[in-house]
C-alpha positions as CSV (number, residue, x, y, z in Angstrom):
1,M,36.5,81.0,102.7
2,A,38.7,83.3,104.8
3,N,39.6,85.4,101.8
4,E,36.0,85.8,100.8
5,I,34.8,87.2,104.2
6,G,36.1,90.7,103.8
7,G,33.4,92.9,102.4
8,N,30.9,90.1,102.0
9,A,28.4,90.1,104.8
10,K,26.6,87.0,103.6
11,V,29.8,84.9,103.7
12,A,30.8,86.4,107.0
13,L,27.5,85.5,108.6
14,L,27.7,82.0,107.2
15,A,31.2,81.6,108.6
16,L,30.0,83.0,112.0
17,L,27.1,80.6,112.1
18,L,29.4,77.6,111.3
19,V,31.8,78.6,114.1
20,W,29.1,79.2,116.7
21,T,27.4,75.9,115.8
22,F,30.6,73.8,116.0
23,A,31.8,75.5,119.2
24,A,28.4,75.0,120.9
25,F,28.2,71.4,119.8
26,G,31.7,70.6,121.0
27,E,31.1,72.2,124.3
28,E,27.9,70.3,124.9
29,I,29.6,67.0,123.9
30,A,32.5,67.7,126.3
31,Y,30.6,68.9,129.3
32,R,27.3,67.0,129.0
33,G,28.5,63.8,127.3
34,Y,31.9,63.1,128.5
35,L,31.9,64.6,132.0
36,L,28.4,63.3,132.8
37,T,29.4,59.8,131.9
38,R,32.6,60.0,133.9
39,A,30.7,61.4,136.9
40,A,28.2,58.5,136.7
41,D,31.0,56.0,136.4
42,I,32.3,57.2,139.8
43,G,28.9,56.3,141.3
44,G,28.6,53.0,139.5
45,R,26.2,54.4,136.9
46,S,23.3,54.2,139.3
47,K,20.3,56.5,138.9
48,L,21.5,58.6,141.8
49,A,25.0,58.8,140.3
50,Y,23.5,60.2,137.0
51,W,21.4,62.8,138.9
52,L,24.4,63.9,141.0
53,G,26.5,64.0,137.8
54,I,23.9,66.2,136.1
55,V,24.0,68.6,139.0
56,F,27.8,68.6,139.2
57,V,28.3,69.0,135.4
58,S,25.7,71.8,135.3
59,I,27.5,73.7,138.0
60,C,30.8,73.3,136.2
61,L,29.3,74.5,132.9
62,G,27.5,77.4,134.6
63,T,30.7,78.4,136.4
64,G,32.6,78.4,133.2
65,I,30.0,80.5,131.4
66,I,29.9,83.0,134.2
67,I,33.7,83.4,134.3
68,K,34.0,83.6,130.6
69,G,31.1,86.0,130.3
70,R,32.5,88.2,133.0
71,Q,35.9,88.4,131.2
72,E,34.3,89.1,127.8
73,S,32.1,91.9,129.2
74,L,35.0,93.9,130.6
75,I,37.1,96.4,128.6
76,P,40.1,94.6,127.2
77,G,43.2,95.2,129.1
78,L,41.6,95.9,132.5
79,P,41.8,93.3,135.2
80,A,38.7,91.2,135.9
């Protein structure tokens, strides 16, 4: 597929869609699935532990997005 992308907008868009889909899915599985379960394990998997885990994992995910978004919005080569 990599050789077909050059000069072919349809294949390039398909490849981009696949990459975005798998990247987003992997990120959600890692942050929401794995980290939430580990955070709930610390609290004995009680209802409160899940709610605190949701808050903690959401803060971690949001912080990561803010940091990455800030870096990507700046001109390459300039310090953040």
